[in-house]
C-alpha positions in Angstrom: -79.4 2.4 73.9 -79.9 -0.5 71.6 -78.1 -0.5 68.5 -78.8 -2.2 65.4 -76.2 -2.3 62.2 -76.4 -3.3 58.6 -73.4 -4.1 56.7 -72.3 -4.6 53.3 -69.7 -6.6 51.3 -68.6 -6.3 48.0 -66.5 -8.6 46.2 -65.0 -6.2 43.5 -62.9 -7.9 39.8 -59.8 -6.1 38.5 -61.5 -3.3 37.4 -63.4 -2.8 40.5 -67.1 -3.8 39.3 -69.1 -5.6 41.6 -69.2 -9.3 41.3 -70.7 -10.1 44.3 -72.7 -8.2 46.5 -73.6 -9.4 50.4 -75.1 -8.2 53.3 -76.3 -8.7 56.9 -78.2 -6.5 59.7 -78.0 -7.6 63.9 -81.9 -7.8 62.7 -82.1 -9.8 60.0 -84.5 -12.5 60.5 -82.0 -14.7 58.0 -79.1 -16.3 60.2 -75.9 -15.8 58.1 -74.6 -13.3 55.3 -77.0 -13.4 52.3 -75.8 -12.4 48.9 -77.9 -9.7 46.8 -77.6 -8.5 42.9 -78.3 -5.3 43.7 -78.2 -2.3 46.4 -79.3 1.5 46.8 -78.6 3.3 49.9 -79.6 6.4 50.2 -78.8 9.0 52.8 -80.0 12.2 53.8 -77.3 15.3 54.3 -78.7 17.5 56.6 -76.3 19.5 55.8 -75.7 20.2 52.3 -79.4 19.6 51.9 -78.9 16.6 49.4 -78.9 12.9 48.8 -75.7 11.1 49.5 -76.3 7.8 47.5 -74.8 4.4 46.5 -76.4 2.8 43.9 -74.5 -0.8 43.1 -75.4 -4.1 41.5 -73.2 -7.1 40.1 -72.3 -7.8 36.0 -74.8 -10.6 36.4 -77.8 -8.6 37.8 -80.6 -9.2 34.9 -81.6 -5.8 33.0 -85.5 -7.2 33.8 -84.4 -7.6 37.7 -82.8 -4.6 37.9 -86.1 -2.4 36.0 -88.0 -3.9 38.7 -85.7 -3.7 41.5 -85.9 0.6 40.3 -90.0 0.6 40.5 -89.6 -1.3 44.1 -86.9 1.3 45.0 -90.0 4.1 43.5 -92.5 2.1 45.3 -90.5 2.4 49.0 -89.9 6.1 48.5 -93.4 6.0 48.3 -94.5 4.6 51.5 -91.4 6.5 53.0 -93.3 9.6 52.3 -96.9 8.8 53.5 -95.4 7.5 57.0 -93.2 10.1 57.3 -95.4 13.1 55.8 -98.4 12.2 54.8 -98.2 14.2 51.4 -101.1 12.7 49.8 -100.2 14.3 46.3 -96.6 13.4 46.5 -97.5 9.3 47.4 -100.0 9.5 44.6 -97.6 11.1 42.3 -95.0 8.3 43.2 -97.7 5.3 43.0 -98.9 6.6 39.6 -95.5 6.3 38.3 -94.3 2.8 39.5 -97.6 1.7 37.7 -96.8 3.6 34.6 -93.7 1.8 34.8 -95.5 -1.2 35.8 -97.0 -0.9 32.8 -94.6 -0.4 30.3 -92.5 -3.8 32.0 -95.6 -5.7 31.1 -96.1 -4.5 27.4 -92.3 -4.8 27.1 -92.5 -8.1 28.1 -95.3 -8.9 25.7 -92.9 -7.4 23.0 -90.4 -9.9 23.8 -91.9 -12.7 25.5 -88.5 -14.7 25.8 -87.0 -12.3 28.3 
């Protein structure tokens, strides 16, 4: 059986706030450890029938990038639902939510062009 691993390393400041986030994976197409500004990990706890989630971001993660990251996560969930269940109604709701959030960010960018 082939084994695949994903590893995260988080550098914290004195108050335990993430300063740097690094990740690497056995099937990573890029060699070496990669740096990121944010991670979101979701694990399904089948015993308690609920989510075990970890969301971390660095102090210097720009707010606008965090908003795009959130939209991408919702889009990724839509793709997961499409691949795993094919539930057309859930997929449409998630995709519609992504479109609505994207419009919100576009409007926000017009109102505040210097961001």
